[in-house]
N, C-alpha and C positions, 0 to 999 in steps of 0.2 A: 558480584554476586547480585539480581534482580530485586529491585525495592517492590515488597508487596504494599495492595491497596493504595495505591500512591499517583496519579497520576501525569504521566512524562510523554514529551511529543520527539518524536525523530523529525528529520528534512529528508527530501530526497530531490538532488537535481534533473530535472529531465525537459529535455528539447530546452536550456535556455534559461527552464523555468524550476522556481522551485515551490515544491509541494510538500505541507505537514500532514502529519497523523499524530493524533492523540491516543493514549491508551494507556491501559491499566492491567498488572497481574494479581491475579487473586488463587488461589487455590490450586495452583499449576496451571489456571487457564487467562490466555491472556485475550481483554477486550480491547479490539481496535476500531478507532472512529475513521475512515478514510471519506473524505468529502460526502458528508454527513450521514454513509450508511456504518453500519454495524459489523465489524466481524470477527470472527471468536477461530482460536487457533488451540490447540493443544500445547502446552509451552513446552521444545524438544531438552536436548542437553545444551544448547548453544544461549547466548544472552538474548532477552527477550526483545529486546531493541532491533537485533540484527531481524528477526521474523518478520515482525513491524518494518522496517524496511521493503524486506521482501513482496509481503503482503502488499504494500503500497508503490512497488515498482512494478507487481503482475496485474495490478489494477490501470495505470496509466498506461503497459503494454498493452492490456484488454482494447482500453477504452479509446485507444489512436487505431488500433485495427480497422474497429466498428466507422472510426470516424472520414478513414478514407474510401473512395467510393470502389468499387468493385470489378467497374467498366470503364477506361479511358469516357472524361465525360466528350471529347471531340473525339471527331471521328480520324483514324492516320492517315498519313498521306501516299 
């Protein structure tokens, strides 16, 4: 059972580094702080911590794609 109105944290290991997100659940709404940004999600049928882990992983994946250059920086031979 998920705890209401208590700040909790989750961790995700991604590319050799550990990232954390803090969150709380209130009235069926998850408020998660990920890298200084606030994310809101409706609590589904699963545990809130799994939803926050998924949000954190999605955020990490999106930012990894943005950090990679679209085109090679050096011409290929």
